[in-house]
N, C-alpha and C positions, 0 to 999 in steps of 0.2 A: 416760132410762133410770133405773130405780130403783137405789138403793144396795144393797149386799150386806149385808142385816141379817136378824136373826131366823131364820126358816126357811131363807132363802137361804144361810146360813152352814153348814147341815148338809150331810151327804153327798149328793151327786148321783150316782146310779147309772145308767149307760148300758148298756142291754141290746143287744148286737149290735155287732160290731167291723168291719163293712163300711165303705165310704167315708163314709156318713152318721154312723154311730156314732163312728168314729175322729175325724172332723172335729169332731163335737160335743164329744167329750171334751177335745180341745185348746182349743176355744172356752170351755168351762166353766172350765178351769184358768186361761185368760187372764183370765176375769172374777173369779177369786179363790176359786173353789169347790174343795172336796175332791171328787175324782172317782174312781169305781170303774168300770172298763170290763169288761164281762162277755161271755164267749163260752164255747164248749164246752171249749176247751183252756187258756185263760188265758195264751196265749203270744203271740208276735209282737213286732214292734219296740216298744221301750219309748218312753214319752213322759214328760217331766218332769212330776211332779205327778199322774200317772195310775196308780192301782193296778189291775193286771191280776188278774182273778178268773175261775176256771173254774167253770161251772155249766151244767147243761142246763135251760134255762128252759121247755122243753116239758113238764116234770114239775112237779107241785106242790111237791115238796120242793126241787128245784133252784131254782125261782122264789123260794120263801121264803128260801132261803139267799142268793140274789143280791141281794134287796132289803133284807135285814136292816140296820137302822140308817140307811136312807136317808130323807131328807125329800122328795126328788123322784126319780122313776124315769122314764127315757125309754125307750120301747119302739121300738127301731130294728132289731129282729130281722127277717131275711128268710131264705128258704130257696130251694132250687132251684126254678126256675119250674114244673117239672112236679110238684112236691110241694106247691105252695101251697094248693090247695083242701082238701087233707087236713090239712096240718100247721098252717096259720095259726090255725084255730079252736082247735086243741089248745093252741097257745102262748098264745092269748088267755085261755083258761080258767085256765091256770096263773098267768099274770102278773096278771090281774085279781083272782083269788083271793088272790094274795100281797099286793097293795096294799090290798085290802079288809081283810085281817087286820092289816097293819102300820100303816095310816093314812097311808102316803105318797101324795103326789100323783102322778098318772100323766100323762105327756105322750107322745102316740102320733104317730109319723111315719106319715102316711097317703098314699094315692094318689088320683088323679082317677078311678079305675075306677068308683066308685059312680054317677057321672053317666051313664055309657054314651055312646051316640051323641047329639051335641048339634046335628047339622046345621050346625056352624060357629058356633053362638051363643057369645058370650063367657061363660066359666064364672065365676060368683061363688059365694059361700057360700050363696046362695039358689037356685041352679040345682037343679031337681028331680033326684032320684036315679032314673034309668030304665035301669039296666044290664040287659042281656040276656045277657051272656057269663057263663060259669061263674065266672070270677075276679072279675068285676064284682059279681055277686050275692053272692058270698062276702064281698067287702070291705064291701058295704053292710050285710050282716047283722052283721059284726063291729062296724061303726060304730054301728049301732042299739043293739047290746048295750052298748058303751062309754057312749053317751049316756044310755041307760036307767039304768045303774049310777049315773051322776052324778045324774040326776033323782031317783032313789029314795034318795039319800043313802048309798049303799053305798061309794062311792069318789069322789074328786075327780079328774076326768078332763078333758083338753083334747086336741083333735086338730089337727095341723098338716099340711095337704095340700101336696104338691109336684108340680110338673110333672116331665118327664124330667130326670134329673140331667145336669149337665155340670160339669167343673172338675178341678182337680188331684186325683188319686187315683181318678177315676171311669173304670172300664174297661168294665163290662157295661152300656152304654147305647147308644142309637142315635146319640148324639153322644159317643162314647168310643173304645174300642179298635178299632173298625172304621173310624175316621176319622183320628185324629191320627197314629198311627204311619205310615199310608200317606201322609198329607199330607207328613210330614217325610222320607220315603224315596223319594217319587216313584212309589209303587205306586197301585193303584186305591182311591179313597175311596168308601165305601159311602153311597149315598143311598137312602132307603126311601120307596116310594109316590110321591105327587105332591109333588115338592120345591119347587113354586111356591106351596104353601099355607102360610099363617102357622102357626107352631108354637112354643109356649112351651117354654123350657128354664129350669130353676132351678139357679143356681150352687150347688155343694155347700157352699160356705162360707156362703151365704145360708140354706141348709137348717139348717146348724148354728147360725147366729146367730138364726134364727127360733125354733127349738126351745128354745134357751137363754133367749130372751126370754120365751117362754111359761112356761118353768120358773121364771122370776123374777117372774111376774105372775099370781098366782092369781085376780085379778079377771077374767082371760080364760077361766076354766074353764067347762066345760059346753057347749061348742060346737065347731064346726069353724072353722078359720082357714086361709086360703091363705097359705103362706109367701112371703116377698118374691121376686118373679119379674119379670125384665126383660120389657119389651114384646115381644110375639111378632113374629118375622120369618120369612120363608120359609127353608127349608133352603138354597135356592140363594143367598140373601143371606148366610147363615152361611158358605157356601163362599167367597163373594166376600171376606168379612172375613178368612178364613184366608189366602186368596191375597194379600191386601194385607200381611199380617204376614210371609208367606214370600217375597214379591216375585216370584211366578210362578204360573202356572195349575195347578190340580189336575186329575188324571185321575179323573173321577167315573163310577162305575158305578151306575146307578139300577136297583134291584130293585123291580119293580112288583107282585109277588105273593110270599107267604111261601115262601121256599126257603132252604136252608142257605147261608150265606156267612160266611167269615172266622170270627170267634169265635162266631157263632150257628149251632150245629149242628142236625142234623135233629130231635132231640128238643125243643130249645128252640123252633124254628120251628113245629113241629107244635102246641105249646101256645100260641104267640104268634098263631097264625092268627086266633083269635077276637077279638084286639085290633087287628087290622090297620086297622080303621076309623080309628084314631088317625092314620093316614097317608093317608087318602083324604078327610078332611074337616078343616077348620081346627081346631086345638087352641089356644085362646086363653084364658089364665088371667089373671084380674083379682085382684091382691093389694092393691088400694087400701085395703080395710078394715083389714088388718093394718098397712099403712104409716101410716095416719092414727091408729090406736089407739095404736101403740107407737113412732112416730117413727123407724121403720127403713125404709130404702130399699134396693132391690135393686142389686147390682153391675151396672154397664153391661156389656152383652154383649161389646163389644170388649175390655174389660179382662179379662173371664172367659176369652175365647179366647186372649189373650196369655199369661195365667198357665197355662192348660192346655197350650199348646204348649211352654212352658218346662218344665213338669213332665214331659211326654212326652219331651222332649229328654234330660232326665236319666235317664229310664227306659231309653231306647235307648242310653245310654252316650255322649251328646253328639253323636250323628250329626246 
């Protein structure tokens, strides 16, 4: 790991205060950086060493204000699932324009969506982008624009791709609020699609560590990296691990087609239907390139699940 010197001592600005942005801000402070965490309200729980800042980064003026004075900017902004196709390109325009004007480096939190259906092939950074879904094509266009800006010398950009989030603070994930509260209270745990297929999950703390590492290593710019991700296992195997931690069996409800359940309402599931292939074919992410380049390894899944259960216990008031 590189020392905190030169550009790395300057302000690191995190756009978006969801689970990824919040975890990243904490990780950057831990590494000794000055950190600004930006969202629309600039409110929420404080964290030592993190400056909260209010700005609407979907507007050019808001984005410019948010990144002012930053040496590195991290784009972790997301919006409601049904708003993404319209909103994310507008946010990109504003954020990319702001870093082009300021000269800050841009680290983008990215998804696996550009790959589209892979028929179960292992996903590496060389996997072709063959998305056919609306959101997948949108994400691919965004990524092409980011990489073109870097190639053309308009901005310094790097992309970090993550599998589905899991971990402390993660609620709206297929391995989040529909699983852990139910597991702890004896209610029905949601399983989606074919739960015997291998599926990769990325610990939110590894998302944070991976993005922070990219922020400290400009030699990684100009390309896509897969953030550190534990080896894929089946959802059924994940359930078995949770059962071992809890000392008893789970009640699992398998939903085989898109329909509202628990935290996933009708509006969300209608939008998610085009992404359902992620649960009917293996989703296997290979992050070995990142691990080799930067000497960072993913958190073992057993450890991730233990920490996540502990966090949800606190959320539920110790039940």
